[in-house]
N, C-alpha and C positions, 0 to 999 in steps of 0.2 A: 164475423164468423172465421175469417182467415186467421185473425190474431188468436182466437181461441184454439183453432186447430194446431197452430204452431206451438202453442204452449203445451198442449198434450203430447206433442212429439218430443219435447225436451226430456233428458234423462231424469229419473226420479229425484236425484239429489238436487238438481237445479230447481225442480218444481217445488220442493220443500223450502228452499231458500226464498223463492218468490213468495211463498205463502207466509213466511215469517216476516218479510220486509215488504209491506204493501204500500203502494203509492197513494199519497193523500190527494184530495181535490185541490184546486187552486186556493191559495191562502189569501184572505182578505183582511182589511183593517176594520176598525169599529164602524166606519162609515160605509162598509161594503165594497170599497175599492180594492182591486187586486194589488198585491205586492208583486213586483215584476223583477225578473232577471235582467241582466244588462242587454240581452237581445230583445227585450220587450215582452217575452213570454211570461205568463203567470208563474209564480214560485209554487212548486210542489215539492213535497219531502217524502221520504220513506219512513214508515213506522213499523216497528217490530213489537208485536203484542207480548212477546216473551222477554223483552228488554227489562233491565232492572236499574234502579238508582245505584250508582257506584259509590264506593268509599273514595275520599279525595285522593289517596295514594294510588288507587286503582285507576282513577281518571287521569292522573298525571302520567302514569306509565303508558296508558293508551295514547294520549296526545303526543308524547315523545316518540312513540313507535309509528304513529299513523302517517306522518309526513306531509299533511296538508300545508303546514307552515313553510315547507320547502318550495312550494309552487311560487311562480313569479306573478306578481301583480301586473296585469296588462290593462291599461286604461281603455275602456270601450268594449272589452270582451271578457275579462276575468278579473273582477273586482271583489269588494267585500261580500256581496251577496253570494257569489259563486263559492268563495272560501267557506262561508257559513253553512251553505247547503251541503257542500261536500263533507265537511267535518261532521255535520248532523247525521247524514246518511251513513257515513263510515262507522260512526258510533252506534247507531241503531243496528247495523248489520253485525257489529261486534258484540251486541247484547247489552249496550249501555243506553239507557233511556235519555233522550236529549230533546231540547226545544230549540227553535230558531227564534232569534230576537231581532226586531226591527226598532231602530232608535231614531227619533225625530229631534232635531235641534232647533233652537230659537231662530237660527238662520242658516243658510247653506244646505248642502245635500245631507241626506240621512246616512245611517250606517247599519250594517247587519253583522251579527255575531251569533254565537251558540251558547246555550245555557244547560246546566245539569243540576239536578237537585241531589247533592251528595248526602250520604247517610250520616256523616259526622260533622259537616260544616254547613249544611243547608244549601240554599241556592247560590251557585257560583256561575259567573259569566266567563266564557273562554273565547278568545279572539286569535285566530291563526292567520289573519289577513297578512299576506307576505309583502315584500318590498320590491324595489327595482334597483338595478345597478349593482355596484360592487358589494354593498353590504349584504344583499340577499344571497349572493353566491359565497361570500366569505364567512358569514356566521348566521345561517338561517334560524338557529335556535332562538334568537332574540324575538322571532315572530310567533313563537309558541307562548302565548301570554294569558294571564287573567285580565279580564276587562272590569273596569270599575265604573258603575253606573249609579247616579243619584240625580233625581229630578232637581233642576235648578243649579246643577254644578257641571263643569266641563267633564267630558268622558276621558278616562285614563286607562293606560295599559302598563303592566309590569311583567317581566319574564317569569315563568313558572317558579324557578328556584328562588327568586326574590319575593314574589307575592305569596308563597306558600304559607307564611306565618300569618297572613291576613287576607285570604283569597276573596273574601266578600266584604271587606271593611274599607269603606271610603276614607275614614280617618287614617288607616294604615297607609293607604296610597298617598295621602297628603303628607304623612310623616316621611315617607321615602323621597318624595319630590322636594320637600324642604331640605332634606339632607343632600340631595343632588346639588342644590345651589351652593353648598359649602364644600363640595368635594375638592375643588381646586385648592382652596385655602387649607383644607384639612391635609391634603397631600403635601403641601409645602411644610406644614407644621410637623408631620410625621417624618419628613426628610431631615428636619432639624433634630427631631428626637433620635433618629438613627445615628446622627453624628455625635450626639451627646452620649449615647450608649456605647458607641465605639470608643470614645474618649475614656469612658469609665473602664472599659475592657483593657485599654492600654495601661491605665493607672494600676489595675489589679496585677498585670504582668510585672510592672515595675516594683510594686510592693512585695509581690511573691519572691522576686529575685533578691530583695534586700531583707526579707523577714528572717529573724532568728527564731527558728522553730522551737527553741528551748525557752522562749519568752512567752508566757501565757497571754500577756497584754498584746504583743505583736500578732500572735496567732488569732486572738479574738478580733483585732482590728481587720485583719485580712478576711476572716470569715464574714464579718459585717459587710465589707465591701462586696464580697462574692454574693451574699444574700441580696443586697441592694441591686446588684447587676442582674441577677436572675429574675427578680421581681419586675424590674424595668423591662427586661426582655419579654417576659410573659405578657405584660400589659401591651407592649408594642405589637407583639404578634396578634393579640386579640383585635387591636385596632386596625391592623393591616387586613385581617380577615373581614371585618365589618366594611372597611373601605372597598375591598374587592367585590363584596356582595352588592353594595350600593352602586358601584360603578357599573355592574351588570345591568342595572335598571336604566342606564342612560347610553348603552351602546348604540341604540337606535332611537331617534326622536319620534318615530312613527309619523303618520299623517293625521294628527288629531285635530278635531274641530274645537276651536277655543270657546265657541258660544255654548251656553248652558243646554243641558238635555231638557226637553219639554215633555216627551212621551216615550214610554217603553212598552212595546207590544210583544209579549212572550207567547209563542204558539207551540204547544206540545203535539 
């Protein structure tokens, strides 16, 4: 009765907010066991009956503005479950329909993250579990990620800007991770390419200084050199852009469980 009386004493605006975001009962798995927070209390989430399924771009804007990924991971008190519940509840209060996801692995501890059914890309998983140490304070954006879940395969994460082209495609995640293995070699190769292009630029300067502009043959040769240089520069810039995007996927190794996913429990 005391709790009910206090609720009625709240301003009308707060009462309406509470009505829109209602607390769920304790969440349980298929066997009826409670999913628990780090403190041992059963997981409960807030649900908003007026929440909608977002577009992917809308979801990304929300995640980047929300700030859950900027929180620090604290072993024993604020871990993946707390991150997942916080992101879920913030999304529901913002009007975005969300689910909380509990992942079981073949061995080791489980994991929790958040899911959204986007209007243009279907079901996507979002993991804003933060990190510890210098990486967390230096570049927290790497912890705003898409999660990649597939039974029988290890769990993966990619930063939003890297994963946006395949936010729910495990093969896309594998493609990025395969590219990751060759990043160092690719960087060395591009360094050599840069040196070759610079050499071509010097050659053009020399030819330009010696070219007789009254000779159509010499002018044609110079133009061909310039065209080749510009094309090499264009391809080089494209490859640098790709390298930078792939590099963003490996700024943080995350604390991923290498064993395969055995069960995915999605609760809306």
